[in-house]
C-alpha positions as CSV (number, residue, x, y, z in Angstrom):
1,M,0.7,2.5,23.5
2,F,-0.1,-1.1,21.8
3,Y,1.7,0.1,18.7
4,Y,4.9,0.5,20.7
5,V,4.9,-3.3,21.7
6,L,4.3,-4.3,18.7
7,K,6.5,-3.0,17.4
8,Y,9.2,-3.2,19.9
9,V,8.0,-6.2,22.2
10,L,5.9,-8.6,20.4
11,L,5.9,-8.4,16.4
12,G,8.8,-6.2,15.3
13,P,11.3,-8.9,16.9
14,L,9.8,-12.0,15.1
15,L,9.5,-10.1,12.1
16,R,12.7,-9.2,12.1
17,L,14.0,-12.6,13.2
18,V,12.2,-14.1,10.5
19,F,12.0,-11.7,7.0
20,R,15.7,-10.6,8.2
21,P,14.6,-7.6,6.4
22,R,17.5,-5.5,5.2
23,I,17.2,-1.7,4.8
24,E,18.5,0.9,2.2
25,G,17.4,4.9,2.4
26,L,16.4,4.6,6.2
27,E,18.4,8.3,5.9
28,H,15.7,9.6,3.8
29,V,12.9,9.8,6.0
30,P,12.8,13.0,7.6
31,A,13.1,12.6,11.8
32,E,9.9,14.6,12.5
33,G,7.1,16.2,10.9
34,P,4.7,15.5,7.7
35,A,5.3,13.2,5.6
36,I,4.3,10.4,3.0
37,V,5.4,7.2,2.3
38,A,4.1,6.3,-0.6
39,G,5.0,2.2,-1.6
40,N,4.7,-0.4,-3.4
41,H,2.3,-3.2,-2.2
42,L,3.1,-6.6,-2.6
43,S,1.6,-8.7,0.3
44,F,-0.7,-8.7,3.5
45,S,3.3,-8.9,5.4
46,D,4.0,-5.0,4.5
47,H,1.6,-3.5,6.3
48,F,3.7,-5.4,9.5
49,L,7.2,-4.9,8.3
50,M,7.6,-0.8,7.0
51,P,6.0,0.1,10.5
52,A,8.8,-2.5,12.3
53,I,11.8,-0.9,10.4
54,L,10.6,2.6,11.6
55,K,12.2,4.5,13.6
56,R,9.2,7.2,13.5
57,R,4.5,6.0,14.0
58,I,3.6,5.8,10.7
59,T,0.2,5.3,10.1
60,F,-2.1,3.4,7.4
61,L,-4.9,4.3,5.4
62,A,-6.3,0.8,5.8
63,K,-9.0,-1.1,4.4
64,K,-12.6,-1.2,6.0
65,E,-12.4,-5.2,5.4
66,Y,-9.5,-5.5,7.4
67,F,-11.9,-4.3,10.3
68,T,-15.3,-6.1,9.4
69,G,-14.1,-9.4,9.1
70,P,-16.4,-12.4,10.3
71,G,-15.5,-15.0,13.3
72,I,-12.9,-15.2,15.5
73,R,-10.3,-14.5,13.4
74,G,-12.1,-11.7,11.7
75,R,-11.9,-9.7,15.5
76,L,-8.9,-9.8,16.2
77,T,-7.8,-8.9,13.2
78,A,-10.2,-5.8,14.0
79,T,-9.1,-5.4,17.4
80,F,-4.6,-5.5,15.6
81,F,-5.5,-3.3,13.2
82,R,-6.8,-0.9,15.6
83,S,-4.8,-1.1,18.8
84,A,-2.1,-1.0,16.3
85,G,-3.8,3.4,15.0
86,Q,-4.2,2.1,11.3
87,I,-7.1,3.5,9.8
88,P,-10.1,2.1,8.7
89,V,-11.3,3.5,4.7
90,D,-14.2,1.7,2.6
91,R,-13.1,2.1,-1.1
92,T,-16.5,1.1,-2.9
93,G,-18.8,3.9,-3.2
94,K,-18.6,7.7,-5.1
95,E,-17.5,9.2,-1.7
96,A,-14.4,6.6,-0.8
97,G,-11.9,8.4,-2.4
98,Q,-12.6,11.7,-0.5
99,A,-12.9,9.6,3.0
100,A,-9.8,8.4,2.3
101,I,-8.0,11.5,1.5
102,R,-9.6,13.6,4.5
103,E,-8.6,10.7,7.0
104,G,-4.7,11.1,5.1
105,L,-5.4,14.6,5.6
106,G,-5.4,13.7,8.9
107,V,-2.9,11.9,10.3
108,L,-0.4,15.0,8.5
109,R,-2.2,17.8,10.4
110,K,-0.5,16.1,13.1
111,N,2.5,16.1,11.7
112,E,3.0,12.4,11.9
113,L,3.8,9.5,8.8
114,L,1.4,8.9,6.4
115,G,1.7,5.2,4.7
116,I,0.0,4.6,1.7
117,Y,0.2,2.4,-1.8
118,P,-0.8,4.5,-4.7
119,E,-1.9,1.4,-6.8
120,G,-4.9,1.3,-4.0
121,T,-4.4,-2.5,-3.6
122,R,-2.2,-5.5,-3.4
123,S,-0.1,-6.3,-7.0
124,H,-1.8,-10.2,-7.3
125,D,1.7,-11.4,-9.4
126,G,4.1,-8.8,-8.1
127,R,3.9,-6.0,-10.9
128,L,3.6,-2.8,-10.0
129,Y,-0.1,-0.7,-11.5
130,K,-0.3,2.3,-12.8
131,G,-1.1,4.4,-9.4
132,K,-4.1,5.9,-7.7
133,V,-3.8,10.7,-7.6
134,G,-5.0,10.2,-4.7
135,V,-1.3,10.7,-3.1
136,A,-1.2,13.8,-5.2
137,V,-3.5,15.5,-3.7
138,M,-2.4,14.6,0.2
139,A,1.0,15.8,-1.5
140,L,-0.3,19.9,-2.3
141,K,-3.5,20.4,0.5
142,A,-1.0,19.0,3.3
143,Q,2.5,20.5,1.0
144,V,4.2,17.5,2.8
145,P,7.3,15.3,1.0
146,V,6.6,12.2,-0.7
147,I,9.2,9.5,0.0
148,P,9.3,6.9,-2.6
149,C,9.5,2.9,-1.2
150,A,9.5,0.2,-2.7
151,M,8.5,-3.6,-0.7
152,I,11.2,-6.6,-2.1
153,G,10.6,-9.9,-1.5
154,T,7.3,-9.6,-0.1
155,F,5.7,-11.3,-3.1
156,E,7.7,-14.0,-2.3
157,A,7.3,-13.8,1.0
158,Q,3.6,-14.2,0.7
159,P,2.0,-14.2,-2.0
160,P,-1.7,-13.7,-2.1
161,G,-3.6,-16.3,-0.2
162,K,-0.6,-17.6,1.7
163,V,-1.3,-17.4,5.8
164,I,2.0,-18.6,7.1
165,P,5.1,-16.9,4.9
166,N,7.9,-18.3,3.3
167,I,11.5,-17.8,4.7
168,H,12.8,-15.4,1.6
169,P,15.0,-12.5,1.9
170,V,13.0,-9.0,2.3
171,V,14.0,-5.7,1.0
172,I,13.3,-2.5,2.2
173,R,14.2,0.2,0.7
174,F,13.4,4.0,0.6
175,G,13.9,6.7,-1.9
176,K,15.4,10.4,-2.0
177,P,12.6,12.7,-0.9
178,L,10.2,14.1,-3.7
179,D,8.8,17.6,-3.6
180,F,6.2,19.1,-5.4
181,S,5.8,22.2,-4.0
182,R,6.2,24.0,-7.1
183,Y,2.7,22.3,-7.8
184,A,1.7,24.1,-4.8
185,G,-2.5,25.2,-5.4
186,M,-3.2,23.2,-8.2
187,E,-4.6,20.1,-6.5
188,N,-7.7,20.9,-8.7
189,E,-5.8,20.6,-11.7
190,K,-6.1,17.1,-13.5
191,A,-3.0,17.5,-15.6
192,I,-0.9,17.8,-12.7
193,L,-2.0,15.1,-10.8
194,R,-1.8,12.5,-12.8
195,A,2.0,14.0,-13.7
196,I,2.6,13.6,-10.2
197,T,0.9,10.3,-9.4
198,D,3.6,9.3,-12.1
199,E,6.6,10.8,-11.2
200,I,6.0,9.1,-7.8
201,M,5.2,5.8,-9.3
202,Y,8.0,6.1,-11.5
203,A,10.4,6.3,-8.8
204,I,8.6,3.2,-6.7
205,L,9.3,1.3,-10.2
206,T,13.3,3.1,-10.3
207,L,13.6,1.9,-6.9
208,S,11.6,-2.0,-7.1
209,E,13.1,-3.0,-10.4
210,Q,9.3,-4.1,-11.3
211,E,7.6,-4.9,-14.4
212,Y,5.1,-1.6,-15.2
213,V,1.5,-2.1,-16.2
214,D,-0.1,1.3,-16.9
215,E,-3.7,-0.1,-16.5
216,Y,-5.5,-0.2,-12.8
217,A,-4.5,-3.5,-10.6
218,A,-8.3,-3.8,-9.6
219,V,-9.1,-3.2,-12.9
220,V,-6.8,-6.0,-14.4
221,K,-8.0,-8.2,-12.0
222,A,-11.8,-7.8,-13.2
223,Q,-10.3,-8.5,-15.7
224,E,-8.6,-11.8,-14.6
225,A,-11.3,-12.6,-12.9
226,E,-14.2,-12.5,-15.4
227,A,-12.2,-14.5,-17.5
228,A,-11.0,-17.4,-15.4
229,G,-14.9,-17.3,-15.1
230,A,-15.6,-17.2,-18.9
231,A,-13.2,-20.7,-19.0
232,E,-14.7,-22.3,-16.2
233,K,-17.9,-21.9,-17.4
234,E,-17.2,-23.6,-20.8
235,R,-15.2,-26.0,-19.2
236,R,-18.3,-27.3,-17.3
237,F,-20.8,-26.6,-19.9
238,P,-19.0,-27.0,-23.4
239,R,-20.5,-25.4,-26.7
240,M,-22.3,-28.5,-29.1
241,P,-21.6,-28.5,-32.4
242,L,-23.6,-27.5,-34.9
243,G,-25.5,-30.4,-37.5
């Protein structure tokens, strides 16, 4: 119930007023039955804008940190995500990927829409990164179509670290459903999963027109953080010349 109160009374009208999103290709989202909506992830606002404009309910796999934050803000965030029907997923440890897949398949078995960001994390620089194969596993196991989606302008509206969004035009663009039934029963074939995931990411790239990076976003973030840390250490403690 709270999901629909948010969508139609509290949050949805506000988001439409502030962002005035332009919707393209909404006819590609099926009116009924299970399906995966796979999109790029540029901003915290993505979690709210897509549910606000879709006619059907959509459930996202949200990172566990949204449900375990400290203080009043953390409790409010957790309450919001739970009330909106979003599912917490632990992204750490060996079983993290399998847990996410189990939760996602549970949503699809109820004939609902599942929202997923194949990159696994928000883009920190506006580029599109390599997708993880969990989306392909779920598409094959549940035998459902994948609808590619591109969020355009949300990075400029609310880049990482910004709490109050900027007023910036936003486009939400859906592509034609991707059918992978030809690969039925091959969800344990690594090469097949990689090929499916790459096809999904290419469809998202075509819709979003982002720059593509053939590396995982989390790896690039870690490398850049390490480089920044080393540069800061060198600045604070410069090496003295010998002799």
